[in-house]
C-alpha positions as CSV (number, residue, x, y, z in Angstrom):
1,M,-109.5,-88.8,64.2
2,N,-106.2,-88.7,62.8
3,F,-104.1,-86.2,61.6
4,W,-104.9,-86.7,57.5
5,N,-108.6,-87.4,58.3
6,C,-108.4,-84.0,59.4
7,I,-106.4,-82.6,56.3
8,E,-109.1,-84.5,54.3
9,L,-111.7,-83.1,55.8
10,G,-110.5,-79.4,55.5
11,L,-109.6,-80.4,52.1
12,K,-113.6,-81.1,51.4
13,E,-114.8,-77.9,53.0
14,M,-112.7,-76.0,51.5
15,W,-113.9,-77.6,47.8
16,S,-117.7,-77.1,49.1
17,H,-117.3,-73.6,49.8
18,K,-114.5,-72.4,46.7
19,V,-115.1,-69.2,46.4
20,R,-115.4,-68.2,49.6
21,S,-111.6,-70.0,50.3
22,F,-110.2,-68.4,47.6
23,L,-111.1,-65.0,48.9
24,T,-110.0,-66.0,52.1
25,M,-106.6,-67.7,50.5
26,L,-105.7,-64.5,48.7
27,G,-104.4,-62.2,51.3
28,V,-101.6,-65.2,51.8
29,I,-101.2,-65.5,48.4
30,L,-100.4,-61.2,47.9
31,G,-98.3,-61.8,51.0
32,V,-96.2,-64.8,49.8
33,S,-95.9,-63.1,46.5
34,S,-95.1,-59.7,47.7
35,L,-92.2,-61.2,50.2
36,V,-90.5,-62.8,47.8
37,A,-91.1,-60.5,44.8
38,M,-89.4,-57.5,47.6
39,S,-86.4,-60.1,48.8
40,A,-85.7,-60.3,44.6
41,L,-85.7,-56.9,44.1
42,V,-83.4,-56.3,46.7
43,K,-81.1,-59.1,46.0
44,G,-80.9,-57.4,42.8
45,M,-79.7,-54.7,44.1
46,E,-77.5,-56.0,46.2
47,A,-76.1,-57.7,43.3
48,G,-75.5,-54.5,41.6
49,A,-74.2,-52.8,44.3
50,K,-71.0,-55.7,45.1
51,E,-70.6,-55.7,41.3
52,S,-69.9,-52.1,41.4
53,L,-67.2,-52.6,44.1
54,V,-65.9,-55.5,42.7
55,A,-65.3,-53.1,39.5
56,I,-63.6,-50.6,41.2
57,G,-61.3,-52.6,43.5
58,G,-63.3,-53.9,45.8
59,L,-62.4,-53.2,50.0
60,Q,-58.9,-53.9,49.5
61,K,-57.9,-51.2,47.4
62,V,-56.8,-47.8,49.5
63,R,-56.0,-44.5,47.5
64,I,-53.2,-41.9,49.5
65,E,-53.6,-39.2,48.1
66,P,-52.2,-35.6,48.7
67,S,-53.7,-33.5,51.4
68,E,-53.1,-30.6,53.4
69,V,-50.8,-30.3,56.1
70,P,-52.6,-30.6,59.3
71,M,-53.1,-27.1,61.1
72,G,-50.0,-28.1,63.8
73,Q,-47.5,-28.6,61.0
74,R,-48.6,-25.5,58.8
75,H,-45.3,-24.2,59.7
76,L,-43.4,-27.0,57.8
77,A,-46.1,-27.1,54.4
78,D,-42.8,-25.5,52.0
79,Q,-41.0,-28.6,53.1
80,A,-43.9,-31.4,52.6
81,P,-42.3,-34.1,49.6
82,G,-46.0,-34.9,48.4
83,I,-46.5,-38.2,47.2
84,T,-43.2,-39.8,45.3
85,L,-41.7,-42.9,43.9
86,S,-39.8,-42.9,47.3
87,D,-43.0,-43.4,49.4
88,V,-43.1,-46.7,46.5
89,T,-40.0,-48.2,47.2
90,A,-40.1,-47.8,51.0
91,L,-43.5,-49.1,50.9
92,Q,-42.3,-51.9,48.7
93,R,-39.5,-52.8,52.0
94,G,-41.3,-52.1,54.9
95,A,-44.9,-52.7,54.4
96,P,-45.6,-56.3,54.2
97,L,-49.5,-56.5,54.5
98,V,-49.4,-53.9,51.2
99,A,-49.8,-56.9,48.6
100,A,-49.3,-54.6,45.4
101,L,-48.8,-50.4,44.6
102,S,-50.0,-48.7,41.6
103,P,-48.6,-45.2,41.5
104,E,-50.1,-42.7,38.9
105,M,-49.8,-39.3,37.4
106,R,-52.9,-38.0,36.0
107,L,-53.5,-35.4,33.2
108,D,-55.7,-32.9,33.9
109,R,-58.8,-33.5,31.3
110,P,-56.2,-33.5,28.5
111,T,-58.0,-33.4,24.9
112,L,-57.6,-36.6,22.9
113,S,-57.7,-36.2,18.7
114,A,-57.9,-38.5,16.0
115,N,-59.9,-38.6,12.5
116,N,-60.9,-34.7,12.8
117,R,-62.4,-35.6,16.3
118,S,-61.6,-34.5,19.5
119,F,-62.6,-36.0,22.9
120,R,-61.8,-35.6,26.9
121,P,-61.7,-38.7,29.0
122,F,-62.7,-38.8,32.4
123,Y,-59.2,-40.2,33.4
124,C,-56.0,-40.7,31.5
125,A,-52.8,-41.1,33.7
126,G,-49.2,-42.5,33.5
127,V,-49.3,-46.1,35.3
128,W,-47.1,-49.3,35.4
129,P,-49.0,-52.2,34.2
130,V,-49.6,-53.2,37.6
131,A,-52.7,-51.1,37.3
132,L,-54.6,-53.5,35.4
133,E,-54.8,-56.1,37.9
134,M,-55.2,-53.2,40.4
135,N,-58.2,-51.8,38.9
136,E,-59.9,-54.9,37.6
137,H,-59.3,-54.2,33.8
138,T,-59.2,-56.4,31.4
139,I,-57.2,-55.8,27.7
140,A,-59.8,-57.2,25.0
141,H,-57.5,-56.4,21.9
142,G,-53.9,-55.9,21.6
143,R,-51.5,-56.0,24.9
144,M,-51.3,-53.7,27.9
145,F,-47.8,-52.0,27.9
146,N,-44.8,-53.4,30.0
147,E,-41.8,-52.3,32.0
148,I,-40.0,-51.9,28.7
149,D,-42.5,-49.7,27.1
150,D,-42.4,-47.7,31.1
151,A,-38.5,-47.3,31.1
152,E,-38.2,-46.1,27.5
153,A,-40.7,-43.8,27.9
154,R,-42.4,-44.9,24.8
155,S,-45.8,-43.1,23.3
156,V,-48.1,-45.7,23.4
157,C,-51.2,-46.1,25.0
158,V,-54.1,-48.3,26.0
159,I,-57.7,-46.9,25.7
160,G,-61.2,-48.0,27.1
161,T,-64.2,-48.3,24.2
162,R,-66.0,-44.9,25.1
163,T,-62.7,-43.4,24.1
164,R,-63.0,-45.4,20.8
165,D,-66.6,-44.8,20.3
166,E,-65.8,-41.1,20.1
167,L,-62.6,-40.6,17.8
168,F,-63.3,-43.8,15.5
169,G,-66.6,-44.1,16.1
170,S,-69.3,-46.7,18.0
171,P,-70.3,-50.6,16.9
172,E,-74.1,-48.8,16.9
173,E,-73.0,-45.7,14.5
174,V,-70.7,-47.7,12.1
175,G,-72.6,-51.0,12.2
176,H,-69.5,-53.2,12.8
177,E,-66.9,-53.0,16.0
178,I,-63.5,-50.9,15.3
179,I,-60.6,-51.9,17.1
180,P,-58.1,-49.1,16.7
181,I,-55.1,-51.2,17.6
182,G,-52.2,-49.1,15.7
183,E,-54.0,-46.2,15.0
184,T,-52.3,-43.0,16.5
185,I,-54.3,-40.4,18.3
186,R,-53.2,-36.6,19.8
187,I,-53.1,-36.4,23.5
188,N,-52.8,-32.6,24.1
189,G,-50.7,-32.2,20.8
190,Q,-48.2,-35.7,21.5
191,A,-48.6,-38.5,18.5
192,F,-49.3,-41.8,21.0
193,T,-49.9,-45.5,19.5
194,I,-53.1,-47.5,20.6
195,I,-51.5,-51.0,21.2
196,G,-53.9,-52.2,23.1
197,M,-58.0,-51.8,24.1
198,F,-60.2,-52.3,27.4
199,E,-63.3,-54.9,27.2
200,H,-66.5,-53.1,27.3
201,Y,-67.8,-52.5,30.9
202,E,-71.0,-52.8,31.9
203,G,-73.0,-53.6,34.7
204,E,-76.4,-55.7,34.4
205,Q,-78.5,-52.5,34.8
206,E,-76.7,-51.3,31.5
207,R,-76.4,-54.1,29.5
208,R,-80.4,-54.8,29.9
209,A,-81.3,-50.8,28.7
210,R,-78.5,-52.0,25.8
211,E,-81.0,-54.5,25.0
212,L,-84.1,-52.9,25.2
213,A,-82.8,-50.3,23.2
214,A,-81.7,-52.5,20.6
215,Q,-84.9,-54.3,20.5
216,N,-86.8,-50.6,20.3
217,P,-85.0,-48.1,18.2
218,Q,-85.6,-45.2,19.0
219,P,-86.6,-43.0,15.1
220,Q,-84.3,-40.8,13.7
221,T,-84.0,-37.0,14.7
222,T,-83.5,-34.3,12.8
223,G,-81.6,-31.2,13.8
224,P,-78.1,-30.6,15.6
225,A,-77.1,-33.5,17.6
226,R,-77.1,-33.3,21.6
227,S,-76.6,-35.4,24.8
228,R,-79.0,-35.8,27.1
229,G,-76.6,-35.8,29.8
230,W,-75.5,-39.0,32.2
231,S,-78.4,-39.8,34.0
232,G,-80.2,-43.2,33.6
233,R,-77.3,-44.4,31.6
234,G,-75.9,-47.2,34.0
235,N,-73.4,-47.8,36.6
236,F,-71.2,-44.7,36.6
237,V,-68.1,-47.1,37.1
238,F,-68.7,-49.1,34.4
239,R,-68.9,-45.0,32.8
240,F,-65.8,-44.2,34.3
241,K,-63.7,-47.5,33.2
242,N,-64.9,-47.5,29.6
243,S,-63.5,-43.5,29.4
244,T,-60.1,-44.7,30.3
245,V,-56.3,-43.6,28.9
246,Y,-53.4,-45.5,30.3
247,L,-49.8,-44.2,29.5
248,P,-46.6,-45.6,30.8
249,L,-45.5,-43.4,33.7
250,N,-42.4,-42.6,32.7
251,T,-43.9,-41.1,29.2
252,V,-46.5,-38.9,31.0
253,W,-43.1,-37.9,33.0
254,V,-40.9,-37.1,30.0
255,K,-43.5,-36.1,27.7
256,F,-45.5,-33.8,30.3
257,R,-44.0,-33.1,33.5
258,S,-40.2,-33.1,32.7
259,G,-40.6,-29.4,30.3
260,T,-39.1,-26.0,31.4
261,G,-41.2,-24.6,34.8
262,S,-43.2,-26.3,37.1
263,D,-45.8,-29.4,37.1
264,R,-49.0,-28.9,38.0
265,D,-48.8,-29.8,41.4
266,G,-46.5,-27.2,42.2
267,V,-43.3,-29.3,41.9
268,S,-40.3,-27.9,40.0
269,S,-39.4,-29.6,37.0
270,A,-35.6,-30.6,37.8
271,D,-36.8,-32.3,41.0
272,P,-35.4,-36.1,40.2
273,D,-38.6,-37.4,42.1
274,P,-41.5,-36.5,40.6
275,R,-45.2,-36.0,42.8
276,L,-47.6,-38.6,42.3
277,S,-51.2,-37.8,41.6
278,V,-51.7,-40.8,43.6
279,L,-50.9,-44.0,45.0
280,E,-53.2,-46.7,45.1
281,A,-52.5,-50.0,47.3
282,R,-54.0,-53.4,47.5
283,L,-54.0,-54.7,50.9
284,V,-53.4,-58.6,51.3
285,D,-56.3,-58.9,53.4
286,V,-59.5,-56.8,53.9
287,E,-59.5,-58.0,57.4
288,L,-56.1,-56.3,58.2
289,L,-57.8,-52.9,56.6
290,N,-56.9,-51.2,60.0
291,E,-53.1,-52.8,60.8
292,G,-52.3,-52.3,56.9
293,L,-53.6,-48.1,56.8
294,Q,-51.2,-48.2,59.9
295,Q,-48.6,-49.7,58.0
296,I,-48.6,-47.8,55.4
297,R,-49.0,-44.6,57.6
298,N,-45.8,-45.4,59.4
299,V,-43.6,-46.0,56.2
300,M,-44.4,-43.0,54.9
301,L,-44.2,-40.4,57.8
302,G,-40.7,-41.7,57.8
303,T,-40.0,-41.0,54.1
304,H,-41.7,-37.4,54.6
305,K,-39.7,-36.8,57.7
306,G,-43.0,-36.7,59.6
307,I,-45.1,-34.2,57.8
308,E,-48.4,-35.9,57.3
309,D,-49.0,-34.3,53.7
310,F,-51.2,-37.4,52.3
311,S,-54.5,-38.9,53.6
312,F,-56.5,-42.8,52.9
313,R,-59.5,-43.0,51.1
314,T,-61.2,-46.6,51.1
315,Q,-64.0,-47.8,49.9
316,E,-65.6,-48.9,53.0
317,D,-67.8,-45.6,52.9
318,R,-69.5,-46.7,49.7
319,A,-69.9,-50.4,51.0
320,E,-71.5,-49.0,54.2
321,E,-73.7,-46.9,52.1
322,A,-74.5,-49.4,49.9
323,T,-75.1,-51.6,53.1
324,K,-77.4,-49.6,54.8
325,F,-79.8,-48.7,51.5
326,I,-80.0,-52.4,51.1
327,R,-81.2,-53.0,55.0
328,N,-83.7,-50.2,55.0
329,A,-84.7,-51.2,51.7
330,R,-85.2,-55.0,52.8
331,I,-87.0,-54.1,56.2
332,T,-89.6,-51.7,54.5
333,G,-90.4,-54.7,52.0
334,G,-90.3,-57.1,54.6
335,M,-92.8,-54.7,56.6
336,I,-95.1,-54.2,53.6
337,A,-95.1,-58.2,52.7
338,G,-95.7,-58.5,56.5
339,I,-98.9,-56.4,56.5
340,S,-100.0,-58.0,53.7
341,L,-99.5,-61.9,55.5
342,L,-101.3,-60.2,58.2
343,V,-104.2,-59.6,56.7
344,G,-104.3,-62.3,55.2
345,G,-104.6,-64.1,58.4
346,I,-107.2,-62.2,60.0
347,G,-108.6,-63.0,57.1
348,I,-108.2,-67.0,57.9
349,M,-109.6,-66.1,61.4
350,N,-112.7,-64.6,60.5
351,I,-113.9,-67.2,57.9
352,M,-112.9,-69.8,60.2
353,L,-115.1,-67.9,63.3
354,A,-117.8,-67.6,60.1
355,S,-117.4,-71.4,59.6
356,I,-117.9,-72.4,63.2
357,S,-121.1,-70.5,63.5
358,G,-122.4,-72.6,60.8
359,R,-120.7,-75.9,61.9
360,I,-122.2,-75.6,65.7
361,R,-124.9,-78.9,65.8
362,E,-122.1,-80.6,63.4
363,I,-119.3,-80.0,66.3
364,G,-122.1,-80.9,68.7
365,I,-123.0,-84.2,67.3
366,R,-119.3,-85.3,67.1
367,K,-118.6,-84.9,70.5
368,S,-121.5,-86.5,71.4
369,V,-120.2,-89.6,69.3
370,G,-116.9,-89.6,71.1
371,A,-114.9,-87.0,69.7
372,N,-113.2,-85.3,72.5
373,T,-111.9,-81.5,73.0
374,F,-108.7,-82.4,71.3
375,D,-110.0,-84.2,68.4
376,V,-112.2,-80.8,67.6
377,F,-109.2,-78.6,68.1
378,T,-106.9,-80.5,65.6
379,Q,-109.6,-80.8,63.1
380,I,-110.4,-76.8,63.1
381,L,-106.5,-75.4,64.0
382,V,-105.7,-78.0,60.9
383,E,-108.4,-76.8,58.4
384,S,-106.6,-73.0,59.1
385,V,-103.3,-74.1,58.4
386,V,-104.4,-76.2,54.9
387,L,-105.9,-72.9,53.9
388,A,-102.6,-70.9,54.6
389,L,-100.7,-74.2,53.3
390,L,-102.6,-73.8,49.9
391,G,-102.8,-70.0,49.8
392,G,-98.7,-70.2,50.7
393,L,-97.8,-72.3,47.3
394,V,-100.2,-70.8,45.2
395,G,-98.3,-67.3,46.1
396,L,-95.1,-69.3,45.9
397,V,-96.0,-69.8,42.2
398,C,-97.3,-66.4,41.9
399,S,-94.5,-64.7,43.2
400,F,-92.6,-65.7,39.7
401,G,-95.0,-64.1,37.9
402,L,-95.3,-60.9,39.5
403,V,-90.9,-60.8,39.6
404,W,-91.2,-61.2,36.3
405,L,-94.3,-58.8,35.4
406,L,-91.7,-56.3,37.6
407,A,-88.6,-56.8,35.6
408,E,-90.6,-56.3,32.4
409,L,-92.5,-53.2,33.6
410,S,-88.6,-51.9,34.9
411,P,-86.1,-53.3,31.9
412,T,-83.4,-51.4,32.9
413,G,-83.5,-51.7,36.6
414,N,-80.9,-54.5,37.8
415,A,-82.4,-57.7,37.4
416,P,-84.7,-59.5,40.8
417,I,-83.2,-62.7,41.8
418,I,-85.5,-65.1,43.4
419,T,-83.6,-67.2,46.2
420,A,-84.6,-70.5,47.9
421,V,-83.8,-68.4,51.5
422,A,-86.9,-66.0,49.9
423,L,-89.1,-69.1,48.9
424,G,-88.6,-70.8,52.3
425,V,-88.7,-68.0,54.5
426,A,-92.2,-66.9,52.8
427,F,-93.9,-70.3,52.8
428,T,-92.7,-70.8,56.6
429,C,-94.2,-67.3,57.3
430,S,-97.8,-68.1,55.7
431,V,-97.9,-71.7,58.0
432,V,-97.4,-70.0,60.5
433,I,-100.0,-67.2,60.1
434,G,-102.2,-70.1,59.6
435,I,-101.3,-71.4,62.8
436,V,-101.9,-68.5,64.6
437,A,-105.3,-67.4,62.9
438,G,-106.6,-71.0,63.6
439,L,-105.9,-70.9,67.1
440,T,-108.6,-69.1,68.0
441,P,-111.5,-70.5,66.3
442,A,-109.8,-73.8,67.5
443,V,-110.0,-73.2,70.9
444,K,-113.6,-71.6,70.5
445,A,-114.8,-75.0,68.7
446,A,-113.2,-77.0,71.3
447,R,-114.7,-75.1,74.1
448,L,-118.4,-75.8,72.6
449,D,-120.5,-77.7,75.4
450,P,-122.0,-80.4,73.5
451,I,-125.5,-80.0,74.7
452,E,-125.7,-76.7,73.8
453,A,-124.7,-77.6,70.6
454,L,-127.3,-79.9,70.2
455,R,-129.9,-77.6,71.2
456,Y,-128.4,-74.5,68.8
457,E,-130.5,-73.5,65.7
């Protein structure tokens, strides 16, 4: 008996017991479907995490922030210079592993006003034009201010879409998109002209939520308007970027920091080298992160006369947390799907053992007319594999429907992504389950004595 005859007999056996065969395959179908679906969900979460990480500059970006002087240098605290433009110049000259630098002078939750409305953005800072590239911003309308705007301390600004929405009205509110280029807003009482607006940033999760809201508009409610907070409104990274306001760095220094008294960092207004709120650096290669940090530290210790009043913040922790969460989700999902496949394999083994009990005389006849032990072993094993193989194929088809159903039941989540690897792994697992489940019944059938089998009633 050749291999193809074994497959033909296996299919005929399944067809003669359709309901029993389907119930046997059901465990494999569910196992394969759940394995592909869990993989798709995890892949969607992974894509969302990477999307957020890229939106904030990726692993190559390092934030250099002011910090307390170490315990051993507390007696030098009054000499600590803080992070200044001198550090920027020194790093540009002495840190070849740093590809770009973006100094920032932040305003502490300023009040923006226009059209009898007011708003406090998440982030309002004086920056250099390089901040556009550093923080992965894209100008949708107008332009970014340039070096001339900065040198002349011009009263211009670039805003995010949420700032536009709060001061001029959102597209949903007014029925069309407002582009406020050329409009004047006041920042802490100072007049600024809007010369640019960022594109609207949103992740896959927020986009799906917005499309769902457009399809199912909520009825108008009476009473005073109220905010329900930020819970469940998508990724904070994108909301943060939409609520960003950029001003020229020199403008912030001239208009908000160089007046009488001292700035919020405690530096005298007469200081010719004002302190920065933060300094962002992009390294040439993420693989050289440790070397780049050490290089930055060495240069800044030189400009700070050995006082280490600064610290580094990288995206490593965020990336590691996301990786750990995704790995745990993948392991948990794999275990659940593996248990389903195991149950399916046990079902195949059980039905094959029951099938052998009803075919003992048939096996005895085949052995008596020339079938050897290997022929019987192969036939039973192939029947088991055919059950698992068909169950795996049906499971792959069903997995697409299951993933679609999950996406419909949770429309605001990250869209599941089915990959060819997941399909291949799931199908391979189903075949392996069929082989393992068929070994015991095949061995039992192959060891039957033909004479005893012929006497079996």
